C-alpha positions in Angstrom: -7.9 -20.8 3.6 -10.5 -18.1 2.2 -9.7 -14.3 2.5 -11.8 -13.5 5.6 -10.1 -16.3 7.6 -6.4 -14.9 6.5 -8.0 -11.2 7.5 -8.5 -12.4 10.3 -5.5 -14.1 11.2 -3.3 -11.6 10.2 -5.5 -8.6 12.2 -5.1 -10.9 15.3 -1.2 -11.8 14.7 1.2 -9.9 17.2 3.0 -7.6 14.6 -0.4 -6.6 13.4 -1.4 -5.6 16.4 2.3 -4.1 18.0 2.1 -1.6 14.5 -1.2 -0.8 15.6 -0.2 0.2 18.7 3.1 2.1 17.3 0.3 3.8 14.4 -2.1 4.7 17.2 0.8 6.7 19.0 0.9 9.0 16.4 -2.6 9.9 15.8 -3.3 7.0 12.8 -6.0 4.7 12.6 -5.9 1.8 10.0 -9.0 0.3 8.2 -10.5 -2.7 9.9 -11.2 -4.0 6.0 -7.9 -4.0 3.5 -8.0 -2.7 0.4 -5.6 -4.8 -1.4 -5.7 -8.4 -1.3 -3.7 -10.9 -3.5 -2.3 -14.5 -3.4 1.2 -14.5 -4.5 3.8 -17.3 -5.5 5.0 -20.0 -2.4 1.8 -19.9 -0.8 2.0 -16.0 0.8 -0.9 -13.9 0.4 -0.2 -9.7 0.3 -2.6 -8.1 2.1 -2.7 -4.0 2.5 -4.9 -2.0 5.0 -5.4 1.7 4.2 -4.7 4.0 7.2 -7.6 7.0 7.2 -5.2 9.8 6.7 -6.6 12.6 4.1 -4.1 15.0 4.0 -0.5 14.2 4.0 2.7 15.5 4.1 5.7 13.6 3.6 6.1 10.8 5.6 2.3 10.4 6.4 1.3 6.5 7.1 -1.3 5.8 4.1 -0.9 1.9 4.5 0.2 -1.2 6.7 1.3 -4.0 4.4 1.5 -7.6 5.4 2.4 -10.7 4.1 1.1 -14.0 5.6 2.1 -17.4 4.9 -0.9 -19.8 4.1 1.7 -22.9 4.3 3.0 -21.8 8.2 0.0 -20.2 9.1 1.2 -16.8 10.3 1.8 -13.3 9.6 5.0 -13.1 8.2 5.1 -8.8 9.2 3.8 -5.7 9.2 4.9 -2.6 8.2 3.7 1.1 7.4 3.7 2.8 3.6 4.2 6.2 3.8 3.6 9.1 1.4 6.5 10.8 -0.2 8.8 9.8 -2.9 10.9 7.2 -1.4 10.0 3.5 -0.5 11.6 0.1 1.4 14.8 -0.1 1.0 13.6 -4.2 0.7 11.1 -3.1 -1.9 13.8 -2.4 -4.3 17.6 -3.8 -3.2 17.1 -7.3 -5.3 20.1 -8.4 -4.1 19.6 -8.5 -0.4 19.7 -11.9 1.4 15.5 -11.4 2.7 13.4 -14.0 0.4 11.5 -11.9 -1.8 7.8 -11.9 -2.4 7.7 -10.7 -5.6 3.9 -8.8 -6.3 3.9 -11.1 -9.7 6.1 -13.8 -11.3 9.2 -13.3 -12.0 10.8 -10.9 -14.2 7.4 -9.0 -14.0 7.4 -8.6 -10.5 11.0 -7.3 -10.7 9.7 -4.7 -13.2 6.5 -3.9 -11.5 8.6 -2.9 -8.7 10.9 -0.7 -10.9 7.8 0.7 -12.6 6.4 1.5 -8.6 9.9 2.9 -7.6 10.0 5.7 -10.2 5.8 6.7 -10.2 6.4 7.0 -6.3 9.2 9.8 -7.0 7.2 11.3 -10.0 4.1 11.7 -8.5 5.6 13.0 -5.4 6.6 15.9 -7.6 3.2 15.9 -8.7 1.4 16.5 -5.7 4.0 19.3 -4.7 2.7 21.0 -7.5 -0.6 20.1 -7.5 -0.5 21.0 -3.4 0.3 24.2 -4.4 -2.1 25.2 -7.2 -5.0 23.1 -5.5 -4.6 23.3 -2.3 -3.3 20.4 0.3 -6.6 18.8 1.0 -7.4 17.9 -3.1 -3.9 17.4 -3.5 -3.7 15.0 -0.9 -7.0 13.4 -2.4 -5.8 12.9 -5.6 -2.2 11.2 -4.5 -3.7 9.1 -2.3 -6.4 7.6 -5.2 -3.3 7.7 -7.7 -1.5 6.0 -5.3 -3.5 2.6 -4.7 -4.0 2.5 -8.1 -0.4 2.4 -8.6 -0.1 -0.4 -6.3 -2.4 -2.0 -7.4 -0.8 -2.1 -11.1 2.4 -3.1 -9.6 0.2 -6.4 -8.4 -0.8 -7.3 -11.9 -4.4 -4.7 -11.4 -7.9 -6.3 -10.4 -6.9 -6.9 -6.5 -8.0 -3.6 -4.8 -11.3 -4.3 -2.6 -14.0 -1.4 -2.0 -12.4 1.4 -3.7 -12.2 2.4 -7.2 -9.1 4.8 -8.1 -10.7 6.1 -11.2 -13.8 7.0 -9.3 -11.9 8.9 -7.0 -10.1 10.7 -9.7 -13.1 11.3 -11.7 -15.1 13.1 -8.6 -11.9 15.4 -8.1 -11.5 16.2 -11.7 -15.4 16.9 -11.5 -14.9 19.0 -8.7 -12.4 21.4 -10.4 
């Protein structure tokens, strides 16, 4: 299956549609095109769609993550990614019974997850400091760009579509 076919199948899936409706209740809009696309082991594909949120607080929904099974041709799940220091418990609970969909083959996948979890905790402290110094809008812009850079790095890098965190960060630095 090619990338557009997978994206369309995800967008049409009942679980993706349910999450869209749920997020709309909170005033969130999910972009029509994904920001991250990666083929994983075992015929799985990770696809992450950004929201249009531009100013964040803890709990702001910044993305909708999905897992597509190419072998079975269905979207396994869709769930939110939020701003803040925490992550979905299934991401870091290596001993849980749910089958993992590692961002990279083992052991790099587990290491990358641990680094992302640590990044989220440290980045939230940095956001809170920058919010005081730069204001909520600029601190949010920086955190969102760094979030996508860190998420892409967890998947091994080079999987972002139509978005350059480096350009966002350079533009932000040029502004102050």
